[in-house]
A tleap script that builds the chain and sets N, CA, C and O, in Angstrom:
source leaprc.protein.ff14SB
mol = sequence {
  NMET SER LEU LEU HIE LEU GLN ALA SER ARG
  ARG ALA PRO GLN ARG THR GLN PRO LEU ARG
  ARG ASP GLY CYS VAL SER VAL LEU THR GLY
  ARG VAL PRO PRO ARG GLY PRO ALA ASP ALA
  LEU LEU ALA ARG ILE ALA VAL GLY GLU THR
  ALA ALA PHE ASP GLU LEU TYR GLY GLN PHE
  GLN SER ARG VAL PHE GLY LEU CYS LEU GLN
  LEU ILE ARG ASP ARG HIE GLN ALA GLN GLU
  VAL THR GLN GLU VAL PHE LEU GLN ILE TRP
  ARG LEU ALA THR PHE CPRO
}
set mol.1.N position { 27.962 1.127 21.814 }
set mol.1.CA position { 27.234 1.914 20.840 }
set mol.1.C position { 26.048 1.086 20.351 }
set mol.1.O position { 26.201 -0.091 20.023 }
set mol.2.N position { 24.888 1.691 20.305 }
set mol.2.CA position { 23.687 0.952 19.929 }
set mol.2.C position { 23.604 0.779 18.417 }
set mol.2.O position { 24.256 1.497 17.659 }
set mol.3.N position { 22.787 -0.189 17.992 }
set mol.3.CA position { 22.573 -0.450 16.579 }
set mol.3.C position { 21.965 0.764 15.904 }
set mol.3.O position { 22.351 1.103 14.785 }
set mol.4.N position { 21.018 1.429 16.561 }
set mol.4.CA position { 20.393 2.607 15.975 }
set mol.4.C position { 21.407 3.727 15.790 }
set mol.4.O position { 21.370 4.444 14.791 }
set mol.5.N position { 22.319 3.878 16.761 }
set mol.5.CA position { 23.348 4.902 16.638 }
set mol.5.C position { 24.260 4.601 15.454 }
set mol.5.O position { 24.639 5.504 14.709 }
set mol.6.N position { 24.612 3.318 15.285 }
set mol.6.CA position { 25.445 2.937 14.157 }
set mol.6.C position { 24.740 3.203 12.834 }
set mol.6.O position { 25.353 3.697 11.888 }
set mol.7.N position { 23.454 2.877 12.770 }
set mol.7.CA position { 22.699 3.107 11.543 }
set mol.7.C position { 22.627 4.587 11.228 }
set mol.7.O position { 22.791 4.974 10.071 }
set mol.8.N position { 22.386 5.422 12.222 }
set mol.8.CA position { 22.272 6.859 12.005 }
set mol.8.C position { 23.602 7.449 11.560 }
set mol.8.O position { 23.627 8.348 10.720 }
set mol.9.N position { 24.700 6.958 12.107 }
set mol.9.CA position { 26.002 7.528 11.761 }
set mol.9.C position { 26.468 7.083 10.382 }
set mol.9.O position { 27.361 7.709 9.811 }
set mol.10.N position { 25.885 6.014 9.829 }
set mol.10.CA position { 26.303 5.505 8.522 }
set mol.10.C position { 25.391 5.944 7.390 }
set mol.10.O position { 25.627 5.580 6.238 }
set mol.11.N position { 24.375 6.702 7.685 }
set mol.11.CA position { 23.450 7.115 6.632 }
set mol.11.C position { 24.149 8.026 5.636 }
set mol.11.O position { 24.892 8.935 6.005 }
set mol.12.N position { 23.894 7.762 4.387 }
set mol.12.CA position { 24.442 8.614 3.332 }
set mol.12.C position { 23.552 9.840 3.172 }
set mol.12.O position { 22.374 9.798 3.528 }
set mol.13.N position { 24.091 10.915 2.649 }
set mol.13.CA position { 23.246 12.087 2.408 }
set mol.13.C position { 22.122 11.734 1.445 }
set mol.13.O position { 22.313 10.936 0.528 }
set mol.14.N position { 20.962 12.322 1.650 }
set mol.14.CA position { 19.818 12.017 0.802 }
set mol.14.C position { 20.023 12.599 -0.583 }
set mol.14.O position { 20.545 13.703 -0.742 }
set mol.15.N position { 19.603 11.837 -1.583 }
set mol.15.CA position { 19.698 12.274 -2.976 }
set mol.15.C position { 18.307 12.585 -3.484 }
set mol.15.O position { 17.315 12.059 -2.978 }
set mol.16.N position { 18.242 13.431 -4.475 }
set mol.16.CA position { 16.936 13.759 -5.046 }
set mol.16.C position { 16.428 12.640 -5.935 }
set mol.16.O position { 15.217 12.449 -6.046 }
set mol.17.N position { 17.333 11.886 -6.580 }
set mol.17.CA position { 16.956 10.758 -7.410 }
set mol.17.C position { 17.839 9.569 -7.059 }
set mol.17.O position { 19.013 9.740 -6.732 }
set mol.18.N position { 17.273 8.358 -7.125 }
set mol.18.CA position { 18.100 7.182 -6.836 }
set mol.18.C position { 19.156 6.980 -7.917 }
set mol.18.O position { 18.904 7.229 -9.096 }
set mol.19.N position { 20.339 6.528 -7.507 }
set mol.19.CA position { 21.428 6.280 -8.440 }
set mol.19.C position { 21.701 4.797 -8.556 }
set mol.19.O position { 21.574 4.052 -7.584 }
set mol.20.N position { 22.078 4.374 -9.751 }
set mol.20.CA position { 22.531 3.002 -9.923 }
set mol.20.C position { 23.965 2.923 -9.461 }
set mol.20.O position { 24.590 3.943 -9.170 }
set mol.21.N position { 24.483 1.723 -9.393 }
set mol.21.CA position { 25.879 1.551 -8.976 }
set mol.21.C position { 26.836 2.300 -9.891 }
set mol.21.O position { 27.895 2.749 -9.454 }
set mol.22.N position { 26.465 2.434 -11.164 }
set mol.22.CA position { 27.335 3.155 -12.093 }
set mol.22.C position { 26.998 4.639 -12.142 }
set mol.22.O position { 27.525 5.367 -12.983 }
set mol.23.N position { 26.113 5.101 -11.234 }
set mol.23.CA position { 25.790 6.519 -11.145 }
set mol.23.C position { 24.648 6.967 -12.028 }
set mol.23.O position { 24.334 8.157 -12.054 }
set mol.24.N position { 24.014 6.058 -12.753 }
set mol.24.CA position { 22.925 6.429 -13.660 }
set mol.24.C position { 21.564 6.155 -13.026 }
set mol.24.O position { 21.426 5.279 -12.172 }
set mol.25.N position { 20.578 6.909 -13.452 }
set mol.25.CA position { 19.213 6.739 -12.979 }
set mol.25.C position { 18.372 6.255 -14.148 }
set mol.25.O position { 18.563 6.701 -15.279 }
set mol.26.N position { 17.443 5.345 -13.885 }
set mol.26.CA position { 16.534 4.903 -14.930 }
set mol.26.C position { 15.684 6.087 -15.372 }
set mol.26.O position { 15.003 6.706 -14.554 }
set mol.27.N position { 15.720 6.400 -16.649 }
set mol.27.CA position { 15.014 7.561 -17.173 }
set mol.27.C position { 13.501 7.374 -17.090 }
set mol.27.O position { 12.780 8.326 -16.789 }
set mol.28.N position { 13.017 6.182 -17.348 }
set mol.28.CA position { 11.578 5.950 -17.393 }
set mol.28.C position { 10.935 5.911 -16.022 }
set mol.28.O position { 9.850 6.459 -15.828 }
set mol.29.N position { 11.589 5.272 -15.073 }
set mol.29.CA position { 10.946 5.065 -13.778 }
set mol.29.C position { 11.581 5.843 -12.638 }
set mol.29.O position { 10.955 6.006 -11.590 }
set mol.30.N position { 12.806 6.330 -12.811 }
set mol.30.CA position { 13.499 6.984 -11.718 }
set mol.30.C position { 14.005 5.989 -10.685 }
set mol.30.O position { 14.455 6.378 -9.608 }
set mol.31.N position { 13.929 4.718 -11.013 }
set mol.31.CA position { 14.368 3.663 -10.094 }
set mol.31.C position { 15.599 2.974 -10.644 }
set mol.31.O position { 15.911 3.055 -11.832 }
set mol.32.N position { 16.284 2.299 -9.749 }
set mol.32.CA position { 17.468 1.537 -10.123 }
set mol.32.C position { 17.016 0.180 -10.652 }
set mol.32.O position { 16.322 -0.548 -9.943 }
set mol.33.N position { 17.392 -0.179 -11.881 }
set mol.33.CA position { 16.996 -1.493 -12.397 }
set mol.33.C position { 17.761 -2.611 -11.702 }
set mol.33.O position { 18.911 -2.413 -11.311 }
set mol.34.N position { 17.143 -3.789 -11.538 }
set mol.34.CA position { 17.822 -4.917 -10.898 }
set mol.34.C position { 19.063 -5.327 -11.681 }
set mol.34.O position { 19.039 -5.377 -12.911 }
set mol.35.N position { 20.154 -5.624 -10.960 }
set mol.35.CA position { 21.400 -6.015 -11.610 }
set mol.35.C position { 21.807 -7.433 -11.253 }
set mol.35.O position { 22.683 -7.994 -11.911 }
set mol.36.N position { 21.211 -8.024 -10.248 }
set mol.36.CA position { 21.589 -9.369 -9.851 }
set mol.36.C position { 20.439 -10.034 -9.135 }
set mol.36.O position { 19.375 -9.435 -8.982 }
set mol.37.N position { 20.634 -11.272 -8.691 }
set mol.37.CA position { 19.552 -12.015 -8.051 }
set mol.37.C position { 19.016 -11.337 -6.788 }
set mol.37.O position { 17.806 -11.330 -6.564 }
set mol.38.N position { 19.892 -10.771 -5.966 }
set mol.38.CA position { 19.424 -10.111 -4.744 }
set mol.38.C position { 18.637 -8.848 -5.084 }
set mol.38.O position { 17.633 -8.548 -4.438 }
set mol.39.N position { 19.092 -8.105 -6.101 }
set mol.39.CA position { 18.368 -6.905 -6.520 }
set mol.39.C position { 16.985 -7.260 -7.056 }
set mol.39.O position { 16.010 -6.551 -6.806 }
set mol.40.N position { 16.910 -8.358 -7.791 }
set mol.40.CA position { 15.615 -8.795 -8.315 }
set mol.40.C position { 14.677 -9.181 -7.168 }
set mol.40.O position { 13.483 -8.883 -7.210 }
set mol.41.N position { 15.221 -9.842 -6.148 }
set mol.41.CA position { 14.403 -10.190 -4.981 }
set mol.41.C position { 13.920 -8.938 -4.266 }
set mol.41.O position { 12.761 -8.863 -3.859 }
set mol.42.N position { 14.801 -7.951 -4.110 }
set mol.42.CA position { 14.412 -6.706 -3.452 }
set mol.42.C position { 13.324 -5.982 -4.237 }
set mol.42.O position { 12.425 -5.382 -3.649 }
set mol.43.N position { 13.405 -6.036 -5.552 }
set mol.43.CA position { 12.355 -5.416 -6.376 }
set mol.43.C position { 11.020 -6.117 -6.152 }
set mol.43.O position { 9.979 -5.463 -6.091 }
set mol.44.N position { 11.041 -7.438 -6.030 }
set mol.44.CA position { 9.800 -8.180 -5.761 }
set mol.44.C position { 9.283 -7.905 -4.360 }
set mol.44.O position { 8.073 -7.823 -4.145 }
set mol.45.N position { 10.205 -7.759 -3.395 }
set mol.45.CA position { 9.803 -7.428 -2.023 }
set mol.45.C position { 9.162 -6.052 -1.984 }
set mol.45.O position { 8.221 -5.825 -1.224 }
set mol.46.N position { 9.665 -5.133 -2.800 }
set mol.46.CA position { 9.152 -3.758 -2.823 }
set mol.46.C position { 7.678 -3.686 -3.196 }
set mol.46.O position { 6.991 -2.734 -2.826 }
set mol.47.N position { 7.193 -4.673 -3.918 }
set mol.47.CA position { 5.766 -4.698 -4.259 }
set mol.47.C position { 4.975 -5.586 -3.304 }
set mol.47.O position { 3.808 -5.894 -3.544 }
set mol.48.N position { 5.633 -5.991 -2.213 }
set mol.48.CA position { 4.946 -6.730 -1.160 }
set mol.48.C position { 4.905 -8.230 -1.325 }
set mol.48.O position { 4.091 -8.896 -0.686 }
set mol.49.N position { 5.759 -8.777 -2.164 }
set mol.49.CA position { 5.756 -10.222 -2.412 }
set mol.49.C position { 6.483 -10.948 -1.268 }
set mol.49.O position { 7.712 -10.940 -1.194 }
set mol.50.N position { 5.714 -11.560 -0.398 }
set mol.50.CA position { 6.297 -12.211 0.775 }
set mol.50.C position { 7.145 -13.431 0.409 }
set mol.50.O position { 8.099 -13.750 1.118 }
set mol.51.N position { 6.812 -14.108 -0.678 }
set mol.51.CA position { 7.611 -15.259 -1.105 }
set mol.51.C position { 9.033 -14.822 -1.462 }
set mol.51.O position { 9.987 -15.560 -1.215 }
set mol.52.N position { 9.180 -13.636 -2.037 }
set mol.52.CA position { 10.508 -13.112 -2.362 }
set mol.52.C position { 11.288 -12.822 -1.091 }
set mol.52.O position { 12.495 -13.054 -1.034 }
set mol.53.N position { 10.601 -12.314 -0.065 }
set mol.53.CA position { 11.269 -12.057 1.210 }
set mol.53.C position { 11.729 -13.371 1.835 }
set mol.53.O position { 12.841 -13.458 2.357 }
set mol.54.N position { 10.876 -14.388 1.783 }
set mol.54.CA position { 11.254 -15.708 2.302 }
set mol.54.C position { 12.487 -16.244 1.580 }
set mol.54.O position { 13.376 -16.830 2.198 }
set mol.55.N position { 12.528 -16.037 0.266 }
set mol.55.CA position { 13.660 -16.499 -0.528 }
set mol.55.C position { 14.934 -15.726 -0.155 }
set mol.55.O position { 16.000 -16.324 -0.005 }
set mol.56.N position { 14.825 -14.420 -0.006 }
set mol.56.CA position { 15.967 -13.597 0.398 }
set mol.56.C position { 16.476 -14.024 1.768 }
set mol.56.O position { 17.681 -14.152 1.984 }
set mol.57.N position { 15.540 -14.243 2.692 }
set mol.57.CA position { 15.906 -14.688 4.036 }
set mol.57.C position { 16.634 -16.028 3.973 }
set mol.57.O position { 17.664 -16.207 4.623 }
set mol.58.N position { 16.111 -16.956 3.204 }
set mol.58.CA position { 16.735 -18.268 3.071 }
set mol.58.C position { 18.142 -18.194 2.496 }
set mol.58.O position { 19.019 -18.961 2.894 }
set mol.59.N position { 18.360 -17.273 1.563 }
set mol.59.CA position { 19.669 -17.153 0.928 }
set mol.59.C position { 20.697 -16.450 1.805 }
set mol.59.O position { 21.879 -16.790 1.761 }
set mol.60.N position { 20.262 -15.467 2.608 }
set mol.60.CA position { 21.222 -14.607 3.291 }
set mol.60.C position { 21.217 -14.693 4.814 }
set mol.60.O position { 22.093 -14.107 5.451 }
set mol.61.N position { 20.278 -15.391 5.413 }
set mol.61.CA position { 20.185 -15.418 6.871 }
set mol.61.C position { 21.452 -15.953 7.510 }
set mol.61.O position { 21.950 -15.364 8.470 }
set mol.62.N position { 21.979 -17.045 7.007 }
set mol.62.CA position { 23.161 -17.638 7.648 }
set mol.62.C position { 24.379 -16.731 7.507 }
set mol.62.O position { 25.204 -16.662 8.418 }
set mol.63.N position { 24.503 -16.042 6.388 }
set mol.63.CA position { 25.632 -15.121 6.204 }
set mol.63.C position { 25.526 -13.921 7.135 }
set mol.63.O position { 26.504 -13.513 7.760 }
set mol.64.N position { 24.321 -13.365 7.217 }
set mol.64.CA position { 24.113 -12.210 8.096 }
set mol.64.C position { 24.346 -12.615 9.548 }
set mol.64.O position { 25.015 -11.903 10.297 }
set mol.65.N position { 23.793 -13.759 9.943 }
set mol.65.CA position { 23.989 -14.234 11.309 }
set mol.65.C position { 25.467 -14.483 11.598 }
set mol.65.O position { 25.963 -14.115 12.663 }
set mol.66.N position { 26.171 -15.107 10.655 }
set mol.66.CA position { 27.593 -15.376 10.846 }
set mol.66.C position { 28.398 -14.094 11.033 }
set mol.66.O position { 29.288 -14.030 11.881 }
set mol.67.N position { 28.084 -13.090 10.247 }
set mol.67.CA position { 28.777 -11.810 10.386 }
set mol.67.C position { 28.451 -11.166 11.728 }
set mol.67.O position { 29.341 -10.659 12.411 }
set mol.68.N position { 27.174 -11.186 12.104 }
set mol.68.CA position { 26.772 -10.625 13.395 }
set mol.68.C position { 27.451 -11.358 14.548 }
set mol.68.O position { 27.924 -10.730 15.495 }
set mol.69.N position { 27.496 -12.667 14.468 }
set mol.69.CA position { 28.130 -13.459 15.524 }
set mol.69.C position { 29.621 -13.152 15.613 }
set mol.69.O position { 30.179 -13.068 16.707 }
set mol.70.N position { 30.252 -12.989 14.478 }
set mol.70.CA position { 31.674 -12.663 14.446 }
set mol.70.C position { 31.933 -11.292 15.070 }
set mol.70.O position { 32.923 -11.112 15.780 }
set mol.71.N position { 31.055 -10.331 14.813 }
set mol.71.CA position { 31.245 -8.982 15.339 }
set mol.71.C position { 30.841 -8.849 16.801 }
set mol.71.O position { 31.527 -8.189 17.582 }
set mol.72.N position { 29.718 -9.482 17.173 }
set mol.72.CA position { 29.149 -9.296 18.507 }
set mol.72.C position { 29.676 -10.318 19.511 }
set mol.72.O position { 29.849 -10.012 20.691 }
set mol.73.N position { 29.928 -11.535 19.028 }
set mol.73.CA position { 30.433 -12.646 19.859 }
set mol.73.C position { 29.463 -13.056 20.973 }
set mol.73.O position { 29.872 -13.522 22.036 }
set mol.74.N position { 28.189 -12.873 20.702 }
set mol.74.CA position { 27.145 -13.325 21.623 }
set mol.74.C position { 26.015 -13.865 20.758 }
set mol.74.O position { 25.391 -13.121 20.002 }
set mol.75.N position { 25.756 -15.162 20.875 }
set mol.75.CA position { 24.804 -15.841 19.994 }
set mol.75.C position { 23.409 -15.220 20.050 }
set mol.75.O position { 22.796 -14.978 19.011 }
set mol.76.N position { 22.912 -14.965 21.248 }
set mol.76.CA position { 21.576 -14.402 21.399 }
set mol.76.C position { 21.496 -13.009 20.776 }
set mol.76.O position { 20.551 -12.710 20.047 }
set mol.77.N position { 22.467 -12.170 21.055 }
set mol.77.CA position { 22.468 -10.823 20.495 }
set mol.77.C position { 22.615 -10.854 18.969 }
set mol.77.O position { 22.010 -10.044 18.266 }
set mol.78.N position { 23.420 -11.791 18.464 }
set mol.78.CA position { 23.591 -11.930 17.018 }
set mol.78.C position { 22.274 -12.330 16.358 }
set mol.78.O position { 21.960 -11.861 15.264 }
set mol.79.N position { 21.504 -13.195 17.016 }
set mol.79.CA position { 20.185 -13.566 16.489 }
set mol.79.C position { 19.248 -12.361 16.472 }
set mol.79.O position { 18.497 -12.167 15.516 }
set mol.80.N position { 19.294 -11.560 17.523 }
set mol.80.CA position { 18.453 -10.361 17.599 }
set mol.80.C position { 18.800 -9.372 16.487 }
set mol.80.O position { 17.913 -8.828 15.829 }
set mol.81.N position { 20.097 -9.147 16.285 }
set mol.81.CA position { 20.526 -8.201 15.252 }
set mol.81.C position { 20.173 -8.726 13.866 }
set mol.81.O position { 19.743 -7.961 13.003 }
set mol.82.N position { 20.352 -10.026 13.647 }
set mol.82.CA position { 19.985 -10.624 12.366 }
set mol.82.C position { 18.508 -10.428 12.088 }
set mol.82.O position { 18.127 -10.083 10.970 }
set mol.83.N position { 17.675 -10.645 13.091 }
set mol.83.CA position { 16.235 -10.435 12.934 }
set mol.83.C position { 15.955 -8.968 12.605 }
set mol.83.O position { 15.120 -8.673 11.750 }
set mol.84.N position { 16.639 -8.062 13.270 }
set mol.84.CA position { 16.438 -6.632 13.023 }
set mol.84.C position { 16.867 -6.236 11.610 }
set mol.84.O position { 16.229 -5.391 10.982 }
set mol.85.N position { 17.941 -6.838 11.111 }
set mol.85.CA position { 18.404 -6.562 9.750 }
set mol.85.C position { 17.307 -6.907 8.749 }
set mol.85.O position { 16.992 -6.105 7.871 }
set mol.86.N position { 16.728 -8.090 8.877 }
set mol.86.CA position { 15.710 -8.504 7.919 }
set mol.86.C position { 14.405 -7.732 8.104 }
set mol.86.O position { 13.681 -7.494 7.138 }
set mol.87.N position { 14.111 -7.349 9.314 }
set mol.87.CA position { 12.945 -6.506 9.556 }
set mol.87.C position { 13.126 -5.151 8.869 }
set mol.87.O position { 12.188 -4.634 8.263 }
set mol.88.N position { 14.306 -4.587 8.958 }
set mol.88.CA position { 14.587 -3.308 8.298 }
set mol.88.C position { 14.541 -3.449 6.778 }
set mol.88.O position { 14.052 -2.553 6.089 }
set mol.89.N position { 15.040 -4.553 6.255 }
set mol.89.CA position { 14.960 -4.789 4.808 }
set mol.89.C position { 13.503 -4.770 4.375 }
set mol.89.O position { 13.155 -4.121 3.389 }
set mol.90.N position { 12.649 -5.476 5.104 }
set mol.90.CA position { 11.228 -5.515 4.762 }
set mol.90.C position { 10.608 -4.124 4.835 }
set mol.90.O position { 9.900 -3.698 3.923 }
set mol.91.N position { 10.881 -3.425 5.928 }
set mol.91.CA position { 10.281 -2.095 6.120 }
set mol.91.C position { 10.732 -1.109 5.042 }
set mol.91.O position { 9.914 -0.391 4.465 }
set mol.92.N position { 12.031 -1.081 4.778 }
set mol.92.CA position { 12.552 -0.114 3.821 }
set mol.92.C position { 12.181 -0.469 2.387 }
set mol.92.O position { 11.995 0.419 1.555 }
set mol.93.N position { 12.072 -1.748 2.095 }
set mol.93.CA position { 11.753 -2.157 0.722 }
set mol.93.C position { 10.271 -1.961 0.419 }
set mol.93.O position { 9.912 -1.626 -0.710 }
set mol.94.N position { 9.423 -2.162 1.394 }
set mol.94.CA position { 7.981 -2.087 1.106 }
set mol.94.C position { 7.357 -0.744 1.414 }
set mol.94.O position { 6.242 -0.469 0.972 }
set mol.95.N position { 8.047 0.098 2.159 }
set mol.95.CA position { 7.513 1.415 2.497 }
set mol.95.C position { 8.533 2.503 2.221 }
set mol.95.O position { 9.087 3.083 3.155 }
set mol.96.N position { 8.795 2.792 0.932 }
set mol.96.CA position { 9.824 3.782 0.588 }
set mol.96.C position { 9.440 5.194 0.985 }
set mol.96.O position { 10.207 6.129 0.759 }
savepdb mol mol.pdb
quit
């Protein structure tokens, strides 16, 4: 099964407004307020801050790669998937 097929099958139904983890929406902005360090980094990435993306990559690359390697069991493919994960984070965060 391809990565794209997995992504398509896991998509949640689209919502009209973004929800916070507790189900609430920010009244003023319609956006989910940051709740932790990763959320704050994603908010900075959303405005195109490349330094925030570098920081996110530095914090999570080894974890993402480790999970990919554990699931795929092929080092080269795990590196490819890890790269694709971070590419998707950048694309989705900066181009909503």
